[in-house]
C-alpha positions in Angstrom: -16.3 -12.7 -84.7 -17.0 -16.4 -85.2 -13.7 -17.0 -86.8 -11.9 -15.2 -84.0 -13.8 -17.3 -81.5 -12.6 -20.5 -83.1 -9.1 -19.3 -83.3 -8.9 -18.0 -79.7 -9.5 -21.0 -77.4 -9.5 -20.1 -73.7 -7.8 -23.3 -72.5 -5.7 -26.0 -73.9 -7.9 -28.7 -72.3 -10.2 -30.2 -74.9 -13.2 -32.4 -74.6 -15.7 -33.0 -71.8 -13.6 -35.4 -69.7 -12.2 -32.7 -67.4 -15.7 -31.4 -66.7 -16.9 -34.9 -65.8 -13.8 -35.3 -63.6 -14.6 -32.0 -61.8 -18.1 -33.2 -61.0 -16.9 -36.6 -60.0 -14.2 -35.2 -57.7 -16.6 -32.8 -56.0 -19.2 -35.5 -55.5 -16.6 -37.6 -53.9 -15.5 -34.7 -51.7 -19.1 -34.1 -50.6 -19.9 -37.7 -49.8 -16.6 -38.8 -48.4 -16.0 -35.5 -46.6 -19.1 -36.1 -44.5 -18.7 -39.8 -43.7 -15.0 -40.2 -43.0 -13.7 -40.3 -39.4 -11.8 -37.1 -38.8 -9.0 -36.7 -36.3 -9.6 -35.4 -32.8 -8.5 -31.7 -33.0 -9.4 -28.5 -31.3 -11.8 -27.6 -34.1 -13.4 -31.1 -33.9 -16.0 -32.0 -36.6 -15.8 -28.5 -38.2 -12.5 -29.5 -39.8 -14.7 -31.1 -42.5 -15.3 -27.6 -43.9 -11.6 -27.7 -45.0 -12.7 -29.6 -48.1 -15.2 -26.9 -49.2 -14.0 -23.6 -47.7 -10.4 -24.0 -48.7 -11.4 -25.5 -52.1 -13.4 -22.3 -52.9 -10.3 -20.2 -52.2 -8.3 -22.5 -54.4 -10.8 -21.9 -57.2 -10.7 -18.2 -56.5 -6.9 -17.9 -56.6 -6.9 -19.9 -59.9 -9.4 -17.6 -61.4 -7.7 -14.4 -60.3 -4.4 -15.7 -61.7 -6.2 -16.4 -64.9 -7.6 -12.9 -65.0 -4.1 -11.4 -64.3 -2.5 -13.4 -67.1 -5.2 -12.5 -69.7 -5.0 -8.9 -68.7 -1.3 -9.0 -69.5 -2.0 -10.8 -72.8 -4.6 -8.1 -73.7 -2.1 -5.3 -73.2 0.3 -7.1 -75.5 -1.9 -7.0 -78.6 -5.3 -5.5 -77.5 -7.3 -8.5 -78.4 -10.8 -8.0 -77.1 -11.1 -11.8 -76.5 -8.4 -11.6 -73.9 -10.2 -8.8 -72.1 -13.3 -10.9 -72.2 -11.6 -13.9 -70.5 -9.9 -11.6 -68.0 -13.2 -9.9 -66.8 -15.1 -13.2 -66.7 -12.3 -14.9 -64.7 -12.5 -12.1 -62.1 -16.3 -12.5 -62.0 -15.9 -16.2 -61.3 -13.1 -15.5 -58.8 -15.3 -13.1 -56.9 -18.1 -15.6 -56.6 -15.7 -18.2 -55.2 -14.3 -15.6 -52.9 -17.6 -14.5 -51.5 -18.6 -18.1 -51.0 -15.3 -18.7 -49.3 -15.9 -15.7 -47.0 -19.4 -17.0 -46.2 -18.4 -20.6 -45.4 -15.4 -19.2 -43.5 -17.8 -17.1 -41.3 -19.9 -20.2 -40.6 -16.7 -22.1 -39.6 -15.5 -19.2 -37.5 -18.7 -18.9 -35.6 -18.4 -22.5 -34.5 -14.6 -22.3 -33.9 -14.1 -18.9 -32.4 -17.6 -18.0 -31.2 -18.1 -15.2 -33.8 -18.5 -15.1 -37.5 -15.7 -12.5 -37.8 -12.8 -11.7 -35.6 -9.9 -9.1 -35.8 -7.3 -11.2 -37.6 -4.8 -10.1 -40.2 -5.7 -13.0 -42.6 -9.4 -12.3 -42.4 -9.0 -8.5 -42.7 -6.6 -9.0 -45.7 -9.0 -11.2 -47.5 -11.8 -8.7 -47.0 -9.7 -5.8 -48.4 -8.6 -8.0 -51.3 -12.2 -8.7 -52.3 -13.1 -5.0 -52.0 -10.2 -4.2 -54.4 -11.7 -6.6 -57.0 -15.2 -5.3 -56.4 -13.8 -1.8 -57.3 -12.5 -3.4 -60.5 -16.1 -4.3 -61.5 -17.3 -0.8 -60.6 -14.5 0.7 -62.7 -15.5 -1.3 -65.7 -19.2 -0.3 -65.3 -18.3 3.4 -65.1 -16.5 3.6 -68.5 -18.7 3.6 -71.6 -16.0 3.5 -74.3 -15.3 -0.2 -75.0 -11.6 0.2 -75.9 -10.8 2.6 -73.1 -12.6 0.4 -70.6 -10.6 -2.6 -71.7 -7.3 -0.9 -71.4 -8.0 0.8 -68.1 -9.5 -2.4 -66.6 -6.5 -4.5 -67.7 -4.0 -2.1 -66.0 -6.2 -2.0 -62.9 -6.5 -5.8 -62.8 -2.8 -6.3 -62.9 -2.3 -3.9 -59.9 -5.3 -5.5 -58.2 -3.7 -8.9 -58.3 -0.4 -7.6 -56.9 -2.3 -5.9 -54.1 -4.3 -9.1 -53.5 -1.0 -11.0 -53.0 0.2 -8.2 -50.6 -2.9 -8.1 -48.5 -3.7 -11.8 -48.4 -0.3 -13.5 -48.4 2.4 -11.0 -47.4 1.0 -8.6 -44.8 -0.7 -11.4 -42.7 2.7 -13.1 -42.4 4.4 -9.9 -41.4 1.7 -9.0 -39.0 2.8 -11.7 -36.5 0.3 -13.8 -34.6 -2.8 -15.1 -36.3 -5.5 -17.4 -35.0 -6.3 -18.4 -38.5 -5.1 -21.9 -39.4 -2.3 -22.2 -42.0 0.4 -20.1 -40.3 3.5 -21.4 -38.6 2.9 -25.1 -39.6 -0.6 -25.1 -38.2 -2.0 -28.6 -38.0 -4.5 -28.2 -40.8 -2.0 -27.5 -43.5 -2.3 -30.2 -46.2 1.0 -31.8 -45.5 0.0 -32.1 -41.8 -3.4 -33.6 -42.4 -4.2 -37.2 -41.5 -3.9 -39.6 -44.4 -7.7 -40.2 -44.4 -8.2 -36.4 -45.0 -5.5 -36.0 -47.5 -7.1 -38.5 -49.9 -10.1 -36.2 -49.9 -8.5 -32.8 -49.7 -6.3 -33.0 -52.8 -9.0 -34.4 -55.1 -11.4 -31.8 -53.7 -9.0 -28.9 -54.5 -8.6 -30.2 -58.1 -12.4 -30.5 -58.4 -12.9 -26.9 -57.3 -10.3 -25.5 -59.7 -11.7 -27.5 -62.6 -15.2 -26.2 -61.7 -13.9 -22.7 -61.9 -12.6 -23.2 -65.4 -15.9 -24.9 -66.4 -17.9 -21.9 -65.2 -15.5 -19.5 -66.8 -15.9 -21.3 -70.1 -19.7 -21.2 -70.0 -19.7 -17.4 -69.1 -17.2 -16.6 -72.0 -19.3 -18.6 -74.4 -22.5 -16.8 -73.4 -20.7 -13.4 -73.8 -19.5 -14.4 -77.2 -22.9 -15.4 -78.3 -24.3 -12.1 -77.2 -21.5 -10.3 -79.2 -22.5 -12.3 -82.3 -26.2 -11.5 -81.9 -25.4 -7.8 -81.4 -23.2 -7.7 -84.5 
């Protein structure tokens, strides 16, 4: 198991520098995000949540893509290491997703007067999270290790496709949405004020790197447990 661990790196990034960069970028986003002067928009000061709420969703998307890729890699040669990375990527993605929903509800309460409204983007995100929660329940219901890995990998691939459908495709086909980010809404990155863009992009990179950092820690913990059990 130890040899396999050394020969199966999760990521091509080596060293501690990218972890330090993640912390530095997020610290910058937290401090600068609260002290900069934001443009006068209909959502007023709450636009600062853009650096955190959207960043969590960036991290979630990255983790779900990682889980999707490693599920495909697992089905190619049935390497249990790939299944391990896939499930832990989904775990981290779910945490980011739930935090994104929570911060979004706070934002919505100030912007729309209610933490949740009937909107295709919000409903699609909720359905997408439930699909991945079902993935975790499925894994817990299968006792055989190899069968669990195979069934979970197949489900994870379909779950990612459904996630894209419910979160990206259906909301656009549904027509009107009060959620920002549709039809060139003014809070899209390319339409942000320059003072916000210099915080938004570093913040997104920081959240994504944080996701990989957490994923690496979780995978290492699981591998240590495997070594102890063996």
